[in-house]
C-alpha positions in Angstrom: 14.6 -15.2 -19.2 14.4 -11.4 -17.8 11.4 -9.9 -16.6 10.7 -6.4 -16.6 8.5 -4.1 -14.2 6.4 -1.9 -15.3 6.4 0.5 -12.3 9.7 1.3 -11.0 8.3 1.7 -7.7 6.3 -1.4 -7.3 7.6 -4.2 -6.5 6.0 -8.1 -5.7 8.9 -9.6 -3.7 8.3 -10.5 -0.3 11.2 -10.4 0.9 12.2 -6.7 -0.7 13.7 -5.7 2.5 10.8 -2.7 3.1 10.2 -1.1 6.7 7.4 0.7 7.5 7.3 3.9 9.7 3.4 3.2 10.5 1.1 -0.1 10.2 -2.3 -0.4 10.1 -4.3 -3.9 10.5 -7.2 -3.5 8.3 -8.3 -7.2 8.2 -12.3 -7.3 8.9 -13.2 -3.8 7.2 -14.8 -3.4 3.5 -14.9 -0.5 1.2 -14.8 1.8 1.5 -13.2 1.7 5.0 -9.7 0.5 4.5 -8.4 3.5 1.9 -10.4 5.9 4.2 -8.8 4.9 7.2 -5.2 4.8 5.2 -5.8 7.9 3.5 -6.1 9.6 7.4 -3.4 7.8 8.4 -1.1 8.7 5.8 -2.2 12.8 6.3 -0.6 12.5 9.6 2.9 11.2 8.3 6.0 12.9 7.0 6.6 13.2 3.6 8.1 10.0 2.2 7.2 7.8 5.5 6.2 4.4 4.6 3.2 3.2 5.4 2.2 -0.6 5.7 -1.3 -1.4 5.7 -2.9 -5.5 5.7 -6.1 -5.6 4.4 -8.6 -8.4 3.5 -11.3 -6.6 1.3 -10.9 -8.3 -2.3 -11.4 -4.9 -3.6 -8.1 -3.6 -1.8 -5.8 -4.0 -4.7 -7.5 -1.7 -6.9 -8.7 0.6 -4.3 -5.1 1.2 -3.4 -3.7 1.0 -6.4 -5.9 4.2 -7.2 -5.6 6.0 -3.8 -1.6 5.9 -5.0 -2.5 7.1 -8.3 -4.8 10.1 -7.2 -2.9 10.8 -4.2 0.9 11.1 -5.4 1.7 8.2 -3.4 4.0 5.5 -4.6 2.8 1.8 -4.2 6.4 0.3 -2.7 4.8 -3.2 -2.3 1.4 -5.1 -3.1 1.0 -8.8 -2.4 -1.5 -11.2 -1.4 -1.0 -14.2 0.7 -3.5 -16.3 1.8 -6.6 -14.1 1.3 -4.4 -10.9 3.2 -3.1 -8.3 0.8 -0.3 -6.2 2.2 0.7 -2.5 0.8 3.8 -0.6 1.7 2.6 3.1 0.5 5.3 5.9 0.4 4.0 9.1 1.2 3.9 11.7 -1.3 7.1 14.2 -1.2 4.7 17.2 -1.2 
């Protein structure tokens, strides 16, 4: 059986070999702070640089998906383990 991913930029494999240029630990913060802090950080990064965000806000998966869609960033990975969400986001090329 084969599975198809709907988004070629998104992978749920925890061992996808992704590396981050910058890491943000935003556990303990609640909406909208995780996305606001991530936006501030990613705006200081070079195009295509990768930001790793760790958060425990239950709204984080939807918030970061929306953040990437509206900002033109690529959500490379989104996963959850024991209530902790980890996102790898590549800054838009522009």
